[in-house]
C-alpha positions as CSV (number, residue, x, y, z in Angstrom):
1,M,50.6,98.1,78.8
2,K,50.9,96.4,82.2
3,K,54.2,94.7,83.1
4,S,54.0,90.9,82.7
5,T,53.6,89.0,85.9
6,Y,54.5,85.7,84.4
7,N,57.2,83.7,86.0
8,Y,59.4,82.2,83.2
9,N,61.2,79.2,84.7
10,Y,62.1,77.2,81.5
11,V,64.5,78.5,78.9
12,F,66.1,77.5,75.6
13,L,69.6,79.0,75.1
14,F,71.3,79.1,71.7
15,Y,74.7,80.5,71.0
16,D,77.1,81.0,68.1
17,I,80.6,82.0,69.3
18,A,83.1,83.2,66.7
19,D,86.1,81.0,66.8
20,E,88.0,82.2,63.8
21,F,90.6,83.8,66.0
22,G,92.3,80.6,66.9
23,D,92.9,79.9,70.6
24,V,91.1,83.1,71.8
25,G,87.9,82.1,70.0
26,K,88.2,78.5,71.1
27,Y,88.6,79.7,74.7
28,R,85.4,81.7,74.5
29,V,83.5,78.7,73.0
30,A,84.7,76.4,75.8
31,K,84.0,79.0,78.5
32,V,80.5,79.7,77.2
33,F,79.8,76.0,77.1
34,K,81.0,75.5,80.6
35,I,78.9,78.4,82.0
36,C,75.8,77.2,80.2
37,K,76.3,73.6,81.6
38,E,76.3,75.0,85.1
39,Y,72.7,76.1,84.8
40,L,71.1,74.1,82.0
41,K,71.1,70.7,80.3
42,H,73.1,70.4,77.1
43,H,70.6,69.5,74.4
44,Q,72.6,69.6,71.1
45,N,75.8,71.3,69.9
46,S,75.3,74.9,71.0
47,V,71.8,74.5,72.4
48,F,70.9,74.2,76.1
49,R,67.5,74.0,77.8
50,G,66.0,73.5,81.2
51,N,64.4,74.8,84.3
52,I,66.0,77.9,85.8
53,T,65.1,80.3,88.6
54,P,64.9,84.0,87.8
55,A,68.0,84.6,90.0
56,N,70.0,81.9,88.3
57,Q,69.0,83.3,84.9
58,I,70.4,86.7,85.8
59,S,73.6,85.1,87.1
60,L,73.9,83.1,83.8
61,Q,73.4,86.2,81.7
62,N,76.0,88.2,83.8
63,K,78.6,85.5,83.5
64,L,78.0,85.1,79.7
65,K,78.3,88.9,79.2
66,K,81.8,88.8,80.8
67,V,83.0,86.2,78.3
68,I,81.4,86.9,74.9
69,D,82.5,89.4,72.4
70,K,79.4,91.4,71.7
71,E,80.6,92.3,68.2
72,L,81.3,88.7,67.1
73,D,79.2,86.4,69.3
74,F,75.5,85.6,69.5
75,V,73.6,84.3,72.5
76,T,69.8,84.0,72.6
77,I,67.6,82.9,75.5
78,I,64.0,82.0,74.8
79,K,61.9,82.0,78.0
80,V,58.7,79.9,78.5
81,Q,56.6,79.4,81.6
82,N,57.4,75.7,82.0
83,S,58.4,72.6,80.1
84,G,54.8,71.9,79.5
85,S,54.0,75.1,77.7
86,F,55.5,74.2,74.3
87,A,55.2,71.3,71.9
88,E,58.2,69.5,70.6
89,V,58.5,67.3,67.5
90,V,61.7,65.2,67.3
91,I,62.4,63.5,64.0
């Protein structure tokens, strides 16, 4: 199958950072929040979203990889083409 040529410039980012280890876990939560806020708009609790360039997305991912514990933490980025390519229902 041919490699996608779509340019994904809008993302949703969700994270769950384990904080059961006291100050170490709380530090990771705060650090992840701060990194995400550099690139995206805070939407709700551990959810961010917004426009992002491909280069900034790579930078965001690299910074997060340096902070998270891959055994305990969870970060997901959902990419869409733009803010108009999805439907949202707010209740």
